VMD Tcl script that draws the C-alpha trace (Angstrom):
set ca {
  {93.88 185.91 193.63}
  {92.83 182.53 195.01}
  {93.99 179.25 193.76}
  {91.94 175.81 193.17}
  {94.01 172.66 192.50}
  {92.64 170.04 190.16}
  {93.47 166.46 190.13}
  {93.01 163.45 187.67}
  {92.31 160.22 189.05}
  {93.27 157.22 186.49}
  {91.13 154.13 187.46}
  {92.55 150.70 186.50}
  {90.53 147.80 186.89}
  {92.04 144.15 186.52}
  {90.24 140.73 187.29}
  {91.89 138.34 189.48}
  {90.76 134.67 189.47}
  {89.94 132.91 192.80}
  {90.68 136.12 194.85}
  {87.86 135.35 197.15}
  {88.80 132.14 197.96}
  {92.39 133.21 198.54}
  {91.12 135.92 200.98}
  {89.03 133.02 202.57}
  {91.79 130.67 202.84}
  {94.04 133.31 204.32}
  {91.31 134.04 206.99}
  {90.87 130.61 208.01}
  {94.58 130.16 208.61}
  {94.21 133.07 211.08}
  {93.48 132.45 214.69}
  {91.36 135.54 215.33}
  {87.75 135.83 214.84}
  {86.29 137.44 211.83}
  {84.79 140.10 213.78}
  {88.64 140.86 214.89}
  {90.00 140.87 211.61}
  {87.11 143.06 210.31}
  {87.78 145.46 213.04}
  {91.15 145.51 212.16}
  {90.93 145.92 208.31}
  {87.92 148.60 208.90}
  {85.50 146.45 207.14}
  {81.92 145.42 207.96}
  {81.51 141.35 208.24}
  {78.71 141.67 205.33}
  {81.49 143.28 202.95}
  {83.82 140.88 203.97}
  {81.59 138.02 202.98}
  {80.79 139.78 199.76}
  {84.81 139.89 199.13}
  {84.89 136.01 199.86}
  {81.81 135.42 197.48}
  {83.12 137.58 194.88}
  {79.68 138.94 194.93}
  {80.56 142.67 194.38}
  {78.65 145.32 193.10}
  {81.68 147.28 191.96}
  {85.34 146.40 192.09}
  {87.02 146.14 195.47}
  {89.58 149.15 195.80}
  {93.37 148.23 196.10}
  {93.32 150.22 199.31}
  {90.93 147.42 200.67}
  {93.24 144.60 199.49}
  {96.14 146.00 200.82}
  {94.51 146.34 204.45}
  {93.63 142.77 204.34}
  {97.14 141.76 203.28}
  {98.67 143.72 206.09}
  {96.11 142.35 208.76}
  {96.48 138.68 207.70}
  {100.17 139.00 206.97}
  {99.64 137.63 203.13}
  {100.28 138.54 199.77}
  {97.12 138.05 197.54}
  {98.89 138.49 194.17}
  {97.02 141.91 193.16}
  {99.33 143.70 191.24}
  {98.94 146.89 189.02}
  {102.66 147.16 187.62}
  {102.93 146.46 184.01}
  {103.42 143.05 183.13}
}
mol new
graphics top color blue
foreach p $ca { graphics top sphere $p radius 0.5 }
foreach p [lrange $ca 0 end-1] q [lrange $ca 1 end] { graphics top cylinder $p $q radius 0.2 }
display resetview
């Protein structure tokens, strides 16, 4: 008899005021080019600009924000722990 696993994914969406501005400020403080930063974050430049402009079709994932924080060495204040 074969077995199949099934998982439940719980999606939590929170709003963070001025997150795009904080991302831009962190990038501008970094000495690397946007192309180099995007390469390390595994993001396209156009997606990066959407993040900075807060012009997103859907919510950014926590994974993307964590990669940006790691590459730029910053804490953007995104937290999903209960307040």
